C-alpha positions as CSV (number, residue, x, y, z in Angstrom):
1,M,0.1,0.0,0.0
2,H,1.1,3.5,-0.8
3,Y,2.2,5.3,2.2
4,A,0.1,8.1,1.7
5,L,-3.1,5.7,1.9
6,A,-2.5,5.4,5.5
7,P,-4.2,8.0,7.6
8,R,-1.3,7.8,9.7
9,T,0.7,9.6,7.1
10,L,-1.7,10.9,4.5
11,F,-2.7,14.2,6.4
12,F,1.0,15.2,6.6
13,S,1.7,14.1,3.0
14,H,2.3,16.9,0.1
15,Y,-0.6,15.1,-1.7
16,F,-3.3,16.2,1.0
17,Y,-1.4,19.6,1.3
18,T,-2.1,20.1,-2.3
19,G,-5.5,18.8,-2.3
20,L,-6.4,21.2,0.6
21,R,-4.7,24.2,-1.3
22,I,-6.6,23.5,-4.5
23,A,-10.1,23.2,-3.1
24,T,-9.3,26.3,-0.7
25,G,-8.5,28.3,-3.9
26,V,-10.8,27.1,-6.0
27,V,-13.8,27.2,-3.8
28,G,-12.6,30.5,-2.0
29,L,-12.3,32.4,-5.5
30,T,-15.7,31.3,-6.7
31,F,-17.2,32.6,-3.3
32,L,-15.4,35.7,-3.4
33,T,-16.6,36.2,-7.2
34,Y,-20.2,35.5,-6.3
35,A,-20.1,38.1,-3.6
36,F,-19.7,40.8,-5.9
37,A,-21.4,39.2,-9.1
38,D,-23.9,37.0,-10.5
39,L,-23.7,33.1,-10.3
40,P,-22.9,32.6,-14.1
41,T,-19.8,35.0,-13.7
42,A,-18.7,33.0,-10.6
43,M,-19.0,29.8,-12.4
44,A,-16.8,31.2,-15.3
45,V,-14.2,32.0,-13.0
46,A,-14.6,28.9,-11.0
47,M,-13.9,27.0,-14.4
48,G,-10.6,29.0,-15.0
49,A,-9.5,28.5,-11.4
50,L,-10.3,24.6,-11.5
51,C,-8.6,24.2,-14.9
52,T,-5.4,26.3,-13.8
53,S,-5.6,24.1,-10.4
54,L,-5.0,20.8,-12.4
55,M,-1.5,22.2,-13.3
56,D,-0.8,23.0,-9.5
57,L,1.8,19.8,-8.9
58,P,4.7,19.8,-6.6
59,S,7.3,21.4,-8.6
60,P,10.3,23.9,-8.2
61,L,9.0,27.3,-7.9
62,R,10.5,28.5,-11.5
63,H,8.9,25.3,-13.0
64,K,5.6,25.5,-11.1
65,F,5.2,29.1,-12.6
66,N,6.1,28.2,-16.0
67,E,3.6,25.3,-15.8
68,M,1.0,27.1,-14.4
69,L,1.3,30.1,-17.0
70,A,1.3,27.8,-19.6
71,G,-2.0,26.5,-18.4
72,V,-3.7,29.9,-18.0
73,L,-2.6,31.1,-21.3
74,T,-3.3,27.8,-23.4
75,C,-6.7,27.1,-21.7
76,S,-7.9,30.8,-21.8
77,L,-7.1,30.9,-25.6
78,V,-9.0,27.3,-26.0
79,A,-11.8,28.8,-24.2
80,L,-12.0,31.8,-26.2
81,L,-11.8,30.0,-29.5
82,V,-14.4,27.1,-28.8
83,S,-16.9,29.8,-27.5
84,L,-16.4,32.1,-30.4
85,C,-17.1,28.7,-32.8
86,S,-19.9,27.4,-30.7
87,P,-22.5,28.9,-32.8
88,V,-21.5,27.3,-36.0
89,P,-21.7,23.4,-35.6
90,W,-19.1,22.5,-38.6
91,L,-16.7,25.1,-37.3
92,L,-16.9,23.9,-33.7
93,R,-16.5,20.1,-34.5
94,T,-13.4,21.4,-36.9
95,V,-12.2,23.4,-34.0
96,I,-12.5,20.4,-31.4
97,V,-10.7,17.9,-33.8
98,L,-7.6,20.4,-34.0
99,V,-7.5,21.0,-30.3
100,S,-7.8,17.5,-29.5
101,F,-5.0,16.7,-31.8
102,L,-2.7,19.6,-30.7
103,A,-3.4,19.1,-27.0
104,S,-2.3,15.4,-27.3
105,M,0.7,16.1,-29.2
106,M,1.9,18.2,-26.2
107,T,2.5,15.0,-24.3
108,V,5.9,14.8,-26.5
109,Y,7.4,16.7,-23.9
110,G,7.1,14.2,-21.2
111,R,4.9,13.5,-18.2
112,K,4.7,17.0,-17.0
113,A,2.9,17.8,-20.3
114,M,0.2,15.5,-19.7
115,P,-1.8,17.6,-17.0
116,L,-1.5,20.4,-19.7
117,Q,-3.0,18.0,-22.3
118,F,-6.0,16.9,-20.2
119,V,-6.4,20.5,-19.0
120,A,-6.8,21.8,-22.7
121,L,-9.2,19.0,-23.4
122,F,-11.3,19.5,-20.2
123,V,-11.7,23.4,-20.9
124,M,-12.7,22.5,-24.5
125,M,-15.3,20.2,-23.4
126,L,-16.8,22.7,-21.0
127,S,-16.7,25.7,-23.4
128,S,-18.7,23.8,-26.1
129,D,-21.6,22.7,-24.3
130,A,-23.4,25.9,-25.1
131,A,-23.4,28.4,-28.0
132,A,-22.3,31.9,-27.2
133,A,-22.3,35.4,-29.1
134,P,-19.1,36.9,-29.8
135,L,-19.4,39.1,-26.9
136,Q,-20.6,36.5,-24.8
137,A,-17.6,34.6,-25.9
138,L,-15.2,37.2,-25.1
139,R,-16.6,37.7,-21.8
140,H,-16.2,34.1,-21.0
141,G,-12.8,34.0,-22.1
142,A,-11.8,37.1,-19.9
143,L,-13.6,35.7,-16.8
144,F,-11.9,32.3,-17.4
145,F,-8.6,34.1,-17.6
146,A,-9.3,36.1,-14.7
147,G,-9.9,32.9,-12.6
148,G,-6.9,31.0,-13.9
149,A,-4.6,34.1,-13.1
150,G,-6.4,34.5,-10.0
151,Y,-5.6,31.2,-8.8
152,M,-2.1,31.0,-10.2
153,T,-1.3,33.9,-8.1
154,Y,-2.9,32.4,-4.9
155,A,-1.0,29.3,-5.4
156,M,2.2,30.6,-6.2
157,V,2.1,33.0,-2.9
158,V,1.1,29.8,-0.9
159,V,3.6,27.4,-2.1
160,W,6.4,30.3,-1.9
161,I,5.3,30.7,1.9
162,L,5.3,26.8,2.4
163,R,8.4,26.1,0.1
164,R,10.2,24.4,2.9
165,R,7.3,22.3,4.1
166,L,6.9,21.1,0.5
167,K,10.6,20.1,0.6
168,Q,10.2,18.4,3.9
169,Q,7.3,16.3,2.3
170,V,9.0,15.4,-0.8
171,L,12.2,14.3,0.8
172,A,10.1,12.3,3.5
173,E,8.5,10.5,0.6
174,A,11.8,9.6,-1.0
175,L,12.6,8.2,2.7
176,Y,9.4,6.3,2.9
177,E,10.2,4.5,-0.4
178,L,13.5,3.7,0.8
179,A,12.1,2.2,3.9
180,A,9.8,-0.1,1.6
181,Y,12.9,-0.9,-0.7
182,T,14.9,-2.2,2.6
183,C,11.7,-4.2,3.6
184,I,11.8,-5.9,0.3
185,K,15.4,-6.6,1.0
186,A,14.6,-8.1,4.3
187,G,12.3,-10.3,2.6
188,C,15.0,-11.8,0.8
189,Y,16.3,-13.8,3.7
190,D,13.0,-15.6,4.4
191,I,12.8,-18.9,2.4
192,A,9.2,-18.6,2.2
193,N,9.7,-16.1,-0.4
194,A,10.7,-17.0,-4.0
195,L,13.9,-15.4,-4.6
196,P,13.3,-14.7,-8.2
197,A,9.8,-13.0,-7.4
198,Q,11.5,-11.1,-4.5
199,M,14.2,-9.9,-6.8
200,E,11.6,-8.4,-9.3
201,K,9.8,-6.8,-6.6
202,L,13.1,-5.4,-5.5
203,V,13.8,-3.7,-9.0
204,R,10.3,-2.5,-9.3
205,Q,10.4,-0.8,-6.1
206,Q,14.1,0.7,-7.4
207,S,12.1,2.4,-10.0
208,T,9.6,4.1,-7.6
209,L,12.6,4.9,-5.3
210,A,14.5,6.3,-8.1
211,E,11.6,8.4,-9.1
212,R,11.0,9.7,-5.6
213,Q,14.7,10.3,-5.2
214,Q,14.8,12.7,-8.4
215,A,11.7,14.8,-6.8
216,S,13.9,15.2,-3.8
217,R,16.8,16.4,-5.8
218,D,14.8,18.9,-7.8
219,L,13.7,20.4,-4.8
220,V,16.4,20.1,-2.1
221,L,19.4,20.9,-4.3
222,R,18.0,23.5,-6.8
223,G,19.4,26.8,-5.9
224,K,21.4,28.0,-2.8
225,P,19.6,26.4,0.5
226,K,18.3,29.2,2.8
227,A,19.6,28.9,6.4
228,D,16.6,26.9,7.7
229,E,16.9,24.5,4.9
230,A,20.4,23.3,5.6
231,V,19.0,20.4,7.5
232,L,17.3,19.2,4.5
233,V,20.3,19.1,2.5
234,R,22.2,17.0,5.0
235,V,19.2,14.6,5.5
236,H,19.3,14.4,1.6
237,Y,23.0,13.3,1.2
238,A,22.8,11.0,4.2
239,M,19.9,9.4,2.4
240,F,21.7,8.6,-0.6
241,D,24.7,7.4,1.4
242,L,22.6,5.2,3.1
243,Y,20.9,3.8,-0.2
244,E,24.4,3.0,-1.6
245,L,24.8,1.0,1.5
246,V,21.6,-0.8,1.5
247,L,22.1,-1.6,-2.4
248,S,25.7,-3.0,-1.6
249,T,24.0,-5.4,1.2
250,H,23.2,-7.5,-1.9
251,T,24.6,-10.8,-1.5
252,D,24.5,-14.4,-2.8
253,Y,21.0,-15.0,-1.1
254,A,20.9,-18.6,-2.8
255,L,24.0,-19.4,-1.2
256,L,23.0,-18.3,2.5
257,R,19.7,-20.1,1.7
258,Q,21.5,-23.2,0.9
259,H,23.7,-23.4,3.8
260,F,21.7,-21.9,6.5
261,A,17.9,-22.7,5.8
262,G,17.5,-24.4,9.2
263,S,19.6,-22.4,11.5
264,P,18.4,-19.0,13.3
265,V,20.8,-16.6,11.1
266,L,18.5,-15.9,8.0
267,P,15.6,-14.8,10.3
268,L,17.9,-12.7,12.4
269,L,19.1,-11.1,9.3
270,G,15.8,-10.4,8.0
271,D,14.8,-9.1,11.4
272,L,17.6,-6.7,11.4
273,I,16.8,-5.4,7.9
274,G,13.3,-5.3,8.9
275,K,13.7,-3.2,11.8
276,A,16.2,-1.0,9.9
277,A,13.3,-0.3,7.3
278,R,11.1,0.7,10.2
279,D,14.0,3.0,11.4
280,I,14.2,4.8,8.2
281,E,10.6,5.1,8.2
282,S,10.7,6.7,11.6
283,V,12.9,9.4,10.1
284,A,10.5,10.3,7.4
285,Y,7.6,10.4,9.9
286,A,9.3,12.9,12.0
287,M,10.2,14.9,9.0
288,T,6.7,15.1,7.8
289,R,5.6,16.4,11.5
290,N,8.5,19.2,11.2
291,R,10.6,17.9,13.9
292,P,14.0,16.1,14.5
293,S,13.9,12.2,14.4
294,R,15.0,10.3,17.5
295,A,16.1,6.8,17.2
296,V,13.9,4.4,19.1
297,I,14.6,1.2,17.5
298,D,16.9,-1.1,19.6
299,Y,18.8,-3.5,17.6
300,Q,21.0,-4.9,20.3
301,D,19.1,-8.1,21.0
302,E,19.4,-9.3,17.4
303,L,22.8,-8.1,17.0
304,D,23.9,-10.2,20.4
305,A,22.0,-13.1,18.9
306,L,23.8,-12.7,15.4
307,D,27.1,-12.7,17.2
308,A,26.3,-15.8,19.2
309,A,25.2,-17.6,16.2
310,L,28.5,-16.4,14.2
311,R,30.4,-17.9,17.1
312,A,28.7,-21.0,17.2
313,L,29.5,-21.9,13.6
314,P,31.4,-25.0,12.8
315,P,34.7,-25.0,11.5
316,A,34.5,-24.5,7.6
317,D,35.6,-27.1,5.2
318,S,36.0,-26.0,1.4
319,D,32.2,-26.2,0.9
320,D,31.2,-24.3,3.9
321,Y,33.9,-21.4,3.6
322,N,32.4,-19.3,1.0
323,A,29.0,-19.6,2.6
324,Q,30.3,-18.5,6.1
325,A,32.3,-15.8,4.5
326,V,29.4,-14.2,3.0
327,L,27.5,-14.6,6.1
328,R,30.2,-12.6,8.0
329,A,30.3,-10.0,5.4
330,T,26.5,-9.6,5.4
331,S,26.6,-9.0,9.0
332,N,29.3,-6.3,8.7
333,K,27.1,-4.6,6.2
334,I,24.1,-4.6,8.3
335,R,26.1,-3.0,11.1
336,D,27.3,-0.4,8.7
337,M,23.7,0.3,7.8
338,I,22.5,0.6,11.3
339,A,25.4,3.0,12.0
340,M,24.5,5.2,8.7
341,I,20.7,5.1,9.9
342,A,22.1,6.7,13.2
343,R,23.9,9.4,11.0
344,L,20.5,10.0,9.2
345,H,19.0,10.5,12.6
346,A,21.7,12.9,13.5
347,A,21.3,14.7,10.2
348,S,17.7,15.7,10.9
349,T,18.9,17.5,14.2
350,T,22.1,19.3,13.1
351,S,21.2,22.9,12.5
352,D,24.7,24.3,11.7
353,G,27.9,23.1,10.2
354,T,29.5,22.8,6.8
355,L,26.8,21.5,3.7
356,P,27.9,18.0,2.1
357,M,27.8,19.6,-1.1
358,A,30.9,19.5,-3.6
359,A,32.2,23.0,-3.7
360,G,31.9,24.8,-7.0
361,R,30.3,21.6,-8.6
362,D,27.3,22.3,-11.0
363,L,24.5,20.1,-9.9
364,T,22.6,20.3,-13.2
365,P,23.3,17.0,-14.2
366,F,21.5,15.7,-11.3
367,L,18.3,18.1,-11.8
368,T,15.3,17.9,-14.2
369,Q,15.4,20.4,-16.7
370,Q,12.5,21.8,-18.7
371,R,13.0,21.8,-22.3
372,Y,10.0,23.0,-24.5
373,S,11.4,23.3,-27.8
374,I,9.0,23.6,-31.0
375,G,11.4,21.5,-32.9
376,I,10.5,18.5,-30.5
377,L,7.1,18.9,-31.4
378,L,7.6,19.5,-35.1
379,S,10.0,16.4,-35.5
380,N,7.3,14.2,-34.2
381,L,4.7,15.1,-37.0
382,R,5.2,11.9,-38.7
383,W,3.2,8.6,-38.9
384,T,5.6,6.6,-37.2
385,S,5.8,8.8,-33.9
386,P,4.0,7.3,-31.2
387,T,3.1,10.7,-30.0
388,F,1.3,11.6,-33.5
389,R,-0.5,8.3,-33.5
390,F,-1.8,8.9,-30.0
391,A,-2.9,12.6,-30.9
392,L,-4.9,11.1,-34.1
393,R,-6.4,8.6,-31.6
394,V,-7.8,10.9,-29.2
395,A,-8.9,13.4,-31.7
396,M,-11.0,10.7,-33.7
397,A,-12.3,9.3,-30.2
398,I,-13.4,12.8,-29.1
399,S,-15.0,13.5,-32.2
400,V,-17.1,10.1,-32.1
401,G,-17.9,10.7,-28.5
402,L,-19.5,14.2,-29.3
403,L,-21.6,12.9,-32.4
404,S,-22.5,9.8,-30.2
405,A,-23.9,11.9,-27.5
406,E,-26.3,13.8,-29.7
407,W,-28.1,10.7,-30.6
408,L,-28.9,9.8,-26.9
409,P,-32.7,9.9,-25.9
410,Y,-32.1,12.6,-23.2
411,Q,-30.7,16.1,-23.1
412,S,-27.2,15.0,-23.0
413,H,-24.2,17.0,-21.3
414,G,-22.1,15.8,-24.3
415,Y,-18.8,17.2,-22.8
416,W,-19.4,14.3,-20.1
417,T,-18.9,11.6,-22.6
418,A,-16.0,13.4,-24.5
419,L,-14.4,14.1,-21.1
420,T,-14.6,10.4,-20.1
421,I,-12.6,9.7,-23.4
422,A,-10.0,12.2,-22.4
423,V,-9.6,10.8,-18.9
424,I,-9.3,7.3,-20.2
425,L,-7.4,7.4,-23.4
426,K,-3.7,7.6,-22.6
427,P,-0.3,7.3,-24.6
428,S,0.1,3.7,-23.4
429,F,-2.3,0.6,-23.6
430,S,-1.4,-0.2,-20.0
431,M,-2.4,3.1,-18.6
432,T,-5.7,3.2,-20.7
433,R,-6.6,-0.2,-19.2
434,Q,-6.1,1.1,-15.5
435,R,-7.8,4.2,-16.3
436,R,-10.8,2.5,-17.7
437,A,-11.3,0.4,-14.7
438,D,-11.1,3.1,-12.3
439,R,-13.1,5.5,-14.0
440,L,-16.1,3.0,-14.4
441,V,-15.9,1.9,-10.7
442,G,-15.1,5.5,-9.3
443,T,-17.9,7.1,-11.3
444,L,-20.4,4.1,-10.3
445,I,-19.5,4.8,-6.6
446,G,-19.5,8.4,-6.8
447,C,-22.8,8.7,-8.3
448,M,-24.2,6.4,-5.5
449,L,-22.9,8.5,-2.8
450,T,-24.0,11.6,-4.6
451,A,-27.5,10.3,-4.8
452,A,-27.4,9.6,-1.1
453,I,-26.1,12.9,0.0
454,L,-28.8,14.5,-2.1
455,Y,-31.7,12.4,-0.8
456,V,-30.6,13.0,2.8
457,V,-29.3,16.7,2.8
458,H,-31.1,19.7,1.4
459,A,-29.1,22.6,3.3
460,P,-27.0,24.5,0.7
461,A,-24.0,25.0,3.2
462,V,-23.9,21.3,4.0
463,L,-24.0,20.5,0.3
464,I,-21.1,23.2,-0.1
465,G,-19.0,21.2,2.7
466,F,-19.3,18.0,0.9
467,L,-18.4,19.9,-2.5
468,F,-15.1,21.3,-0.8
469,V,-14.3,17.8,0.5
470,A,-14.8,16.3,-2.8
471,T,-12.6,19.3,-4.6
472,A,-10.0,18.2,-2.0
473,A,-10.2,14.6,-2.7
474,G,-9.7,14.8,-6.3
475,P,-6.1,16.2,-6.5
476,T,-5.2,14.5,-3.3
477,F,-5.4,11.0,-4.7
478,L,-4.6,11.6,-8.4
479,S,-1.4,10.1,-8.2
480,I,-1.9,7.5,-5.7
481,K,-5.1,6.1,-6.4
482,Y,-7.1,7.2,-9.3
483,R,-10.2,5.4,-8.4
484,Y,-10.7,7.9,-5.3
485,T,-10.1,10.7,-7.7
486,A,-12.7,9.2,-10.2
487,I,-15.3,9.0,-7.0
488,A,-14.4,12.7,-5.9
489,A,-14.8,14.1,-9.6
490,S,-18.4,12.5,-10.2
491,M,-19.3,13.7,-6.6
492,Q,-18.1,17.2,-7.6
493,A,-19.7,17.5,-10.6
494,L,-23.1,16.2,-9.5
495,L,-23.0,18.4,-6.3
496,L,-22.6,21.3,-8.6
497,I,-25.5,20.6,-10.6
498,G,-27.6,19.9,-7.3
499,L,-26.6,23.3,-6.0
500,T,-27.0,25.2,-9.3
501,V,-30.0,23.2,-10.5
502,P,-31.7,21.9,-7.5
503,H,-34.5,20.2,-9.4
504,G,-32.3,18.7,-12.3
505,A,-33.6,15.3,-12.2
506,G,-31.7,12.5,-13.9
507,A,-28.5,13.8,-13.7
508,I,-26.9,10.9,-12.1
509,E,-28.4,8.5,-14.4
510,E,-27.3,10.4,-17.4
511,R,-23.6,10.7,-16.0
512,L,-23.6,7.0,-15.6
513,L,-24.6,6.5,-19.4
514,D,-22.4,9.3,-20.5
515,T,-19.4,7.5,-18.5
516,L,-20.3,4.0,-20.0
517,L,-20.7,5.4,-23.4
518,G,-17.4,7.4,-23.2
519,T,-15.7,4.1,-21.8
520,L,-17.0,1.9,-24.8
521,I,-15.5,4.4,-27.5
522,A,-12.3,4.7,-25.6
523,T,-11.8,1.0,-25.2
524,F,-12.5,0.9,-29.2
525,F,-10.0,3.3,-29.9
526,S,-7.6,2.2,-27.7
527,Y,-6.7,-0.5,-30.6
528,V,-6.9,1.9,-33.2
529,L,-3.1,3.0,-34.4
530,P,-1.7,1.4,-31.5
531,S,2.1,2.1,-30.2
532,W,2.8,-1.2,-28.5
533,E,5.6,-1.3,-25.8
534,Y,7.7,-3.8,-27.5
535,Q,8.4,-1.4,-30.3
536,N,10.4,0.8,-27.8
537,L,12.5,-2.1,-26.7
538,P,15.5,-1.7,-28.8
539,E,16.0,1.8,-27.7
540,L,15.6,1.2,-24.2
541,V,17.8,-1.9,-24.2
542,R,20.4,0.1,-25.9
543,A,20.1,2.9,-23.2
544,V,20.5,0.6,-20.4
545,A,23.6,-1.0,-22.0
546,G,25.2,2.5,-22.6
547,A,24.5,3.9,-19.3
548,N,25.9,0.4,-17.7
549,R,29.1,0.9,-19.6
550,K,29.4,4.6,-18.4
551,Y,28.7,3.7,-14.9
552,I,31.2,0.8,-14.9
553,D,34.0,3.4,-16.3
554,A,33.0,5.9,-13.8
555,A,33.1,3.1,-10.8
556,A,36.5,2.0,-12.3
557,D,38.1,5.5,-12.3
558,L,36.8,6.1,-8.8
559,L,38.2,2.8,-7.2
560,L,41.3,2.8,-8.9
561,G,41.9,6.5,-7.6
562,R,41.8,7.9,-11.1
563,A,38.8,10.2,-10.0
564,V,39.3,13.3,-7.9
565,D,36.0,12.4,-6.1
566,D,32.8,10.6,-6.6
567,F,30.9,13.4,-8.5
568,H,31.1,11.6,-11.9
569,Y,30.3,8.1,-10.2
570,R,27.2,9.6,-8.9
571,V,26.2,11.5,-12.2
572,H,26.5,8.1,-13.9
573,R,25.0,5.8,-11.2
574,K,22.0,8.3,-11.5
575,G,21.9,8.0,-15.3
576,F,22.0,4.0,-15.0
577,M,19.2,4.0,-12.5
578,D,17.2,6.1,-14.5
579,S,17.7,4.0,-17.9
580,L,16.9,0.8,-15.7
581,A,13.7,2.3,-14.2
582,N,12.7,3.3,-17.7
583,L,13.1,-0.4,-18.9
584,S,11.5,-1.9,-15.9
585,S,8.2,0.5,-16.3
586,L,8.0,-0.6,-19.8
587,L,8.1,-4.0,-18.9
588,V,5.3,-3.6,-16.3
589,R,3.3,-1.8,-19.0
590,M,3.9,-4.3,-21.5
591,L,2.5,-7.0,-19.3
592,D,-0.8,-5.1,-19.2
593,E,-1.1,-5.6,-23.0
594,P,-2.5,-8.3,-25.1
595,T,-0.5,-11.4,-25.1
596,A,0.2,-11.3,-28.7
597,Q,1.8,-7.9,-28.1
598,Q,4.3,-9.0,-25.6
599,R,7.9,-9.9,-26.4
600,A,10.4,-11.5,-24.3
601,P,9.1,-10.7,-20.9
602,A,11.2,-13.5,-19.1
603,E,14.3,-12.3,-20.9
604,L,13.7,-8.8,-20.0
605,S,13.0,-9.5,-16.4
606,R,16.3,-11.3,-16.0
607,F,18.3,-8.5,-18.0
608,T,16.9,-5.8,-15.7
609,V,17.6,-7.9,-12.5
610,Q,21.2,-9.0,-13.7
611,N,21.8,-5.0,-14.5
612,Y,20.4,-4.1,-11.0
613,L,22.8,-6.7,-9.5
614,L,25.9,-5.1,-11.4
615,M,25.2,-1.6,-9.7
616,A,24.8,-3.4,-6.1
617,H,28.4,-5.1,-6.8
618,M,29.9,-2.0,-7.6
619,A,28.4,-0.3,-4.6
620,A,29.6,-3.2,-2.6
621,L,33.0,-3.0,-4.0
622,R,33.2,0.7,-3.1
623,L,32.5,0.1,0.6
624,L,34.5,-3.1,0.8
625,L,37.6,-1.1,-0.3
626,L,36.8,1.5,2.6
627,R,36.3,-1.0,5.2
628,Y,39.7,-2.6,4.4
629,A,41.6,0.5,3.6
630,D,44.0,-0.1,6.3
631,D,47.5,-1.7,5.0
632,M,45.9,-2.4,1.5
633,P,48.2,-3.7,-1.0
634,R,47.3,-1.1,-3.3
635,A,49.0,-2.3,-6.4
636,E,47.8,-5.9,-6.2
637,V,44.0,-4.4,-5.6
638,D,44.6,-2.3,-8.6
639,T,45.6,-5.2,-10.7
640,A,42.8,-7.4,-9.8
641,L,40.4,-4.5,-10.2
642,E,41.7,-3.6,-13.5
643,H,41.7,-7.2,-14.8
644,A,37.9,-7.9,-13.3
645,F,36.7,-4.5,-15.1
646,A,38.2,-5.3,-18.5
647,K,36.7,-8.7,-18.4
648,V,33.3,-7.1,-17.5
649,K,33.8,-4.5,-20.1
650,S,34.8,-7.2,-22.9
651,T,32.0,-9.5,-21.7
652,L,29.1,-6.8,-22.2
653,G,30.7,-5.8,-25.3
654,A,31.1,-9.1,-27.1
655,A,28.4,-11.2,-25.2
656,A,31.2,-13.8,-24.3
657,P,30.0,-17.2,-22.9
658,A,29.4,-17.3,-19.2
659,E,32.1,-19.8,-18.2
660,E,34.9,-17.6,-20.0
661,A,33.5,-14.6,-18.4
662,A,33.2,-15.8,-15.0
663,S,36.8,-16.8,-14.4
664,S,38.6,-14.9,-11.7
665,G,41.7,-14.1,-13.4
666,R,43.6,-14.1,-10.0
667,T,47.1,-14.3,-10.3
668,V,48.2,-13.9,-6.5
669,W,46.8,-14.6,-3.1
670,I,47.5,-11.9,-0.3
671,A,46.6,-13.8,2.8
672,A,47.9,-11.1,5.0
673,W,45.2,-8.6,3.8
674,P,42.1,-9.4,5.3
675,G,40.1,-8.0,2.3
676,W,41.5,-10.0,-0.3
677,A,39.2,-12.9,-0.1
678,P,35.9,-10.9,-0.1
679,L,37.3,-8.7,-2.9
680,Q,38.1,-11.8,-5.1
681,R,34.5,-13.3,-4.1
682,R,33.0,-10.1,-5.3
683,L,35.0,-9.5,-8.5
684,R,33.8,-13.3,-9.3
685,L,30.2,-12.2,-8.5
686,L,30.7,-9.1,-10.8
687,Q,32.0,-11.0,-13.7
688,Q,29.2,-13.8,-13.4
689,D,26.6,-11.2,-13.4
690,A,28.0,-9.3,-16.3
691,A,28.0,-12.5,-18.4
692,Q,24.2,-13.2,-17.5
693,V,23.6,-9.5,-18.7
694,A,25.4,-10.4,-21.9
695,L,23.1,-13.5,-22.3
696,S,19.8,-11.9,-21.4
697,S,21.0,-9.3,-24.2
698,A,21.5,-11.9,-26.5
699,A,18.3,-13.8,-25.8
700,I,16.1,-10.5,-26.1
701,E,17.9,-9.8,-29.4
702,D,17.2,-13.2,-30.6
703,V,13.5,-13.1,-29.7
704,L,13.2,-9.7,-31.3
705,G,14.8,-11.1,-34.4
706,R,12.5,-13.9,-34.7
707,T,9.2,-11.9,-33.8
708,D,9.9,-8.5,-35.4
709,H,11.7,-8.3,-38.9
710,R,11.1,-4.4,-39.2
711,P,14.4,-2.5,-40.2
712,A,14.6,-0.5,-37.0
713,S,15.0,-3.9,-35.1
714,K,17.9,-4.4,-37.2
715,T,19.5,-1.3,-36.3
716,A,18.6,-1.7,-32.6
717,R,20.3,-5.1,-32.6
718,A,23.5,-3.7,-34.1
719,G,23.6,-1.3,-31.5
720,W,23.3,-3.5,-28.5
721,N,26.6,-5.2,-28.6
């Protein structure tokens, strides 16, 4: 379950704050206008405020200003254009098709542009519902702009005042996801959990964690931190140091399960890491409440029991030596992780001192950049572009929806059908399928709840209270549970009708029928001009392979002492994580598509997991060298590292057989240095997993080569190796 769905954390999350801010702004502007004007004027202003509020998402202040300004200008222009064309039916239909197409083309700019696409479609539907004379259209457009600009001003002021609070909440969310990631790690020591399934869960959580960490970077690291924000910067850096340590705790789980299945060792390891997850969660919990975190988790009993179990191990023979060495190494890493969590607690309480930021370093590579070039849009105006095909699909579906609504046997709100289509139809089949189910169920529940409310409650003040709650709930659950948002949106629309048209009978039944019609149309058009996920596979696999090589090169420079600091290592680690997250997300979406459109799901899963393990091995190597830095034989260690990295890069570049890549290449044995044995073991694992990456890549190439003979696939295969 998402952390923000629990009442204990929901009311302190940025999701709830956003919903409350939006409801207060929209309802407040509406009543303020109504105090000085008539109801139609207040509703026009409310429409502008509501549409602009859909662009009110957690972002850096400059990005938020740009996004909301684009929403105000775009939607005001759409409202004016559609209102001017509304008296001429054929011209209105032409404009609707054109706006639907252009709005959907904006999704080429990525996820941040998707709300703008929906907002443009939303205001188009609302503005097309009634014909208007030119002067009425101009007045409607001006009122819409006033409502949008008024809400934008309000939101920017509130967010500026609460900017530190927003940073706290977004950073806390990243910590919650790190705690969930650590909890999945604990499950790897439970033999009741199938290890392959547990690793897949770990990789999927890795994708979510990477997204939340990026949101934290964008807010916490952008610009020069204020004096009261220094704690957030320290916690942010401590979080990433802890993340790398948790990542490095990956070990040979299969070996531990094989040798210690009946002993108390595995449950102890799982309990310790589970406690660590709850400890990390306590830091996030304290941060959302704007207070320093204090360590309340006691690990001592489990640590003492683990020490006793290690002392009781029998003398190791050749078969048990590796397993016991892995066990002791895991014990050491868990102790390091506990110490790092203590540092995380300390970072939340320290209000002064030097910030852990690289002096003079440009942090731009770590931050999300807004790039809205017209050239990107124009380059996608081609038949092979998935965005172009999506835009055509939306324009056709909305046109059919509006035409179909005219044939319904009742006085239809045609925009309800079209709005359902706009909500459901998304660029990917997977998102469309999920939205379809959530929209249907949410609308049904929302209509039933509203019917019950309108039957029991007749006092306008109480109905306005329910309207406020629905307006706040919609944006609150938009990103975490869309079904709740669908319930809130239905209640919001029907309560507005109940307030403005008290005797408007049949609105609930019409809402249900329009939603059902829109769902059927959207379902049909989800198969028209489709862009299946497997078509993007070659590009994303190449991206992972390229990011992998850059990360290994940066790690080699760091471990061999060729880098001054770990800046480039962190940059390329982020790039590798992002590419893995993109591929993992594609795999999840592809599994929601028809079976006939799925390509190499098992091979892709192995490829993703094995690449994740490479990153874990690199993190473990870095920490291993720090642990055994005393009396390190630098020349011999560098030779072993260079030999291993050369074999890894050769394996990834030439898809060498597994048995060749797995050879250790060890030429000496330095028994006097305690780090030599774990170093050799880790290097062997690194080479073995690199060989598995190469084999998985070759298997994906083979599957796509047998099932897809387009020229693009040949180009893609040429770039994998």
